[in-house]
N, C-alpha and C positions, 0 to 999 in steps of 0.2 A: 470529510473526516471518516465517514463510513467506509469509503474505499480504502483509506489508510488502515483502518481496523481490519478489513478483510485481508489485505496484504500481510499484515502482521500475524494474523491467525494462520494463514497458509505457511508462513515461515516457521512459526512455532510448531506446527504439525510436522513439518519436515525436520526441524532441529531436535524436537523432544518427544514427538509421538502424541502430544495432546494439544489442546487449543491455546494453552499458555495464558498469559495475562499481560496487558500493557501497563507497565509501572509508571511511565511518564513520557510526555512529549517534550523533547528538548527544544524543538523549534518547529513551527509551522508557518509557511509563507503561501499566501494566495496571490498568484502572479497574473492570472488572466481570468476574465469572467466566463462562467459556464451557464448555459441555458438548458431548460428542459428540452430534450430532444437531441442535444449534442451527444456525440459518441466519444467516449473517453477510454483510455487504456492506462493501467497502472503497472508500475514495476517497482520492485523492492529488492534490497540485498542486505545481507548481514555484513556489517563493517568491523565488528569485533565480538569476541566470545569470552564470557566468564564461565564459572562453574554452572550457573543456572540462569544467567542473564545474557542477553544479546543486544547489541546496539544495531539499529536498523536505519537505513536511508531509504526513503520512498519518494516516488515522483508520479504525478498524474499528468497525462498529456491529453489535450483536446485533439482528436484525430479528424473529426467531422463536425462542422459547426452549422447551426441553423439560425434563421432570423426569428423575430417574434411571431411570425405566422407559420413557423415550422418548415420553411423552405430552405434547402441547402444553400450555404454560402461557400464561395470559393475561398480556399486558404492554401498557402504555400507550405505544405508539409505539417507535421504535428506541431502543436503549440504547447509549451510547458505551462500548465495551469496552476500547479501547486507542488510544493515540496514539504517533506517532513523528516525529522529525525526523532527516533523514539528508543526507549529502553523497554524490552519485553522480558518476561520471566518465563522460562520453559521448564517442563518436567524433564526428569532424567529419562533417557531412552530405556524402554523396557525390552527385554529379550522376547522374541516371538514365542508364543505358546503353541504347543502341538494340539491339534483338534482331535 
C-alpha cells in the first residue's frame, strides 16, 4: 500500500504541483506474494481528470524474487504482484514565481 501511496503522490505533484491527497481506493488486489528482499517496481497512470480530482491506476511488479534465506530465485520476467485504482485530489497548478 505504501508503494501505491508513493506513486499517487508523484502523480499529484506532476498534476497539481503539491502532494495531493488520496480520497479513496476503489479497488486493491494482491495477486502474488512478496518477501523481504524482493525487488519491485511500480507504475501508475492517470485514467481520468476532473477539476481537482484524478482517477489513478497503479501496478506493482515483482522484478527479482528471493527465497526465505535471501537467495535469488529464477523467474521468467516480471510478475504482477498487486493492482489498485484510486481517486486522488490535487491542488490547482500554481504559476511559477520569480526569484
